[in-house]
N, C-alpha and C positions, 0 to 999 in steps of 0.2 A: 504494500500500500504506500501512501505518500509520506507517512511519518510513523515509523515503527516505534511503539512506546517501550519496547523491551530491549532494543539494540543499544550498544554502547554509544556514548556521546549524545544523549537525548537533548541536553540543554543547548549544545552548539547547533544541532540539527534543527531544533525548534526555532532558534534565532534566525537561521537561514530561511526557514519557511515564513517566519514573520516578516522578514525584509521583502521576500518575494510577494507576499500578499499585499503589503503596503505599496510596492512598486506597481502592482496591477490594479490597485484600488478595489480589492475584493474583501467582502465580509466573510466571516468564518464561524462555524459552530463545530464542536467536537462531538462526534458520535461514537458510541462504544459497543456496537454489536460484536465486534472482534471475532469474526468468523475464523475459527481454527488458530487464533493467536495464542490462546492459553492451553488448548488441548487439540492436538492434530487429528483426533478421531471424533470429536464432538463439535458441531458447527459453532455453537455459542456457549460451550462449556469451559469451565464450570460456571454455574450461575450463583446468584445471591441466595438461592434456596437449597443448594446441595446439602445432603445429610452430613457430609464431612466438614467440620469447621475449618480445616486447613484449606479445603477447596473454596469455601465461601470467602476466606481471607484473601485468596489469590484474586478473586473477582473484585473485592473491595480495594485491594492494592492497585489493580488496573484503573479503577475509577478515581482513586486518589491521584495517580499519575496523570490521568486525563484532566483533572481539575488544574493541576500545575501547568500542564501544556496549554490549556485554555487561557489561563491567566497570562502566560507569556505571549500567546498569540493575539491577545485582545479579543478572544471569542465572546460571542454574546450569550452562550449557554453551553453546558455539557449535557448531552442526551444519554439516557439509560433506560432499561426496562427491567421488569422483575425476573423474568424467566418462567419456565413451565414448572408447575408443581411436580416434584419427583414422585414416582410410584410409591405407594405406601405411606405418604406424608399427608396428614390431615390438614384441613384448611387453617385451623387456629395455629398449628405449629409453623406452617408456611408463612403466615402473616407475621408471626413473632420473629422468625428468621429474617424476613425482609426488613422489618423496622430496625432490628439490631445491626444488620450488616450495612444498611444505608446511613445510619445515624452519624458515623464518623465522616462519611463523604459529604453529608449535608453541612456538618460543622466546617469542614475544610472549604466547601464552596462558599459558605458565608464569610469566612476569613479572607478568601481570595476575591470576593466580590463578583463571582461568576455563578449565576443560577444553575442549579441542578434541575434538569427538565425531564421528568419521568413520563414515559410513553405508555398509555394503555394499548396493549398488544393482544389481538385475538388469540385465544388459546393459552395465554399466560395467566398467572395468578392475578396480576393487576391488568385487567382487560377492558375496563370501562371507566367512564368519568366518575361514577360512583365509587369505584375501587380506588381511584386517585384520592378522593376525599377521605376514604377510610385510612389510607396511609398518612395523609396529611394530619389527620386528627391523632393518629397513633404517635406521631413524632412531635406533637405539640404545636402544629401549624407554624413551622419555621419559615421565616421570610425567604430563605435561600432555596426552598423547595418549590419548584414550579412545574409546569405541565408542557409536555410535547403533545400537540394535537395532530393526529394524522387524519386528514379529511376523508380519505378512502375508508379508513376504519370506522368513521362515523356512519358512512353509508352502509358498510358491511354489517355492523353489530349494534350500534346505539339505537334506542327507541325513538330518539328525536331526529328530525331531518338534519343534515350537515350544517346548514346555516344556523339552526337553533343550537346545535352543539357548540358552534363557535361563540355565540352570544353567552351561553352558559359558562364556557371556559374562560371568557375574557379576563377576569381578574387574575388568573393564575397562568396565563399564556406566556410562554418563554421561547417556544420553538414551534414551527409549523412545517409539516410534511404534507405534500399534496400530490395526488394522482387520481385517475378515475378508478371506479370499482362498482361492483354489483352487490345488491342486497344479499346477504347471507353467504357470499363467496369471498374468501380472503385471497384475492389475486390482484396485484398491483398492475393496472392497465394504463396504456397511453391515453391521453385525453381524447374523448370522443368514442372510446371503445366500451365505456361503462354507462352508468345511469345518472351521474351527478350533474345537476344544473349549476354551473360554476358562477355566473354573475351574482346570484344571491349570496353565495358563500363568500365571495370576495368583498361584497358590500358589507356583510356582517363583520368580516375581519377588519375592514377599514374602520368601522364604527367602534371597535374595541380600542383603537389607538395603538394596536400592535405595530412595532416598527422593526422587528427582527427579520431574519431570513425566512422566506417561504420556499422550501426546497422540494423540487420534484424528485420523488423516490420511485425508481423503477428497477428493483433488484434483479429481475430476470432479463434486463435489456442492456447490461453493461457492455456487451459486445458491440452495441450500436449507440454508445453514449453520445458522440457528437451529433449523430442524426436526430436523436430524440431531444437533445438540447435545442437544436435548430428548430424543431417543430413545437416544442413545449413553450418556449419563451414568447413567440408571437401569439399562441393560443391564450396564454394567461394575460398578456397585455390587452388583447382584444376583449377578453372576459372582464377585465378590470374597467376598461373603457365603457363597456355595456352596463356594468354595475353603476357607474357614475351617471350615465344617461338616464337610467331607470329608477334611481334612488335619490330623492331630494335630500340635499345636505348630507351626503354620504360620509363626509369627514375625510381625514387624510387617507392616502392610498396605503395599502399594506406594504410590508417590506418588499424590496425588489426580488422577484422570483429568481431562483437559480435552479440548476439541474445537477443531479448526482445519480450515479449508477448503483451505488450501494452505501448504506450508512454504516461506518465503522470507525474505530478510534483514530486510525491514522490513514 
C-alpha cells in the first residue's frame, strides 16, 4: 500500500507523504481495514473482538499507530470498524471487548486532536447507527469518538432512507464513504448501478455542515481505479449541483469528493 504502518522508518516515510500531499493540495483520512497487514491468512484479522487478548492488543496497536500517522499527516479522521463477532462469543462479551480495546485509541485520538471515526459495517458487531450510539454511551460519549457514515450501507441495512440517515448522523459525522448499493445486498457498486437517489443525500450532507472528505469506496474495482475516479467525480459534482437547484438554502457544499479503490491504513 502507500504507507506501510509496520515497516521501519515510519516517521520519515510519513513526513515524505505529508510533503507530497501538501504539494498536491490533497486532503487525507487514515483508514484501517488493513487487509492481511497483521495476519497473512485473515483478511482483516485480528480484530478488536478476538478471544485472545494478545490479538486484540495487536489491532489496538495498529490503531494507535494510525492515530500518530494521522496527526503527522494532518488527516481529518482515523477510520475503524468493530469486526465480526467471533464464533462462540456472546453479544455482551463482544461489546465489552470492543469498548475496552477502543478506549485507549479514543484517548490517544483526543490527545492528538484527530477524531476516531467508527464505521457501522454490515455483518459486524457494530453494524448500524444505533450500534454506534451504544458504543458511544459505553465509552462515556467522548468528544474524540465520531462516526464514519457509508451511504451505501444506509441503503443496504438502515431502516431510514440514506438522506434521513445523514441528517440523523450529522452531529457525530467525521468521515463519509459513498457509492451506490441495493437494499439488502452489501455490494459496493459504481454510481448508477444501484438504487440510491444521490441529490437528496448530498443536500442532506451539505445541510449538516460536514466539510471533511467524501470518499468513493469501490473495493472490488481497484483494478480500474483511474477509470472509476474519472466517472465518479463528475457524477457527484452533477448530483451536488442538482441538490442545490432543488433544495432552497441548501447550505455549504459537502467536502470535495474523492475516489479510492480500497480503505486501509496505508
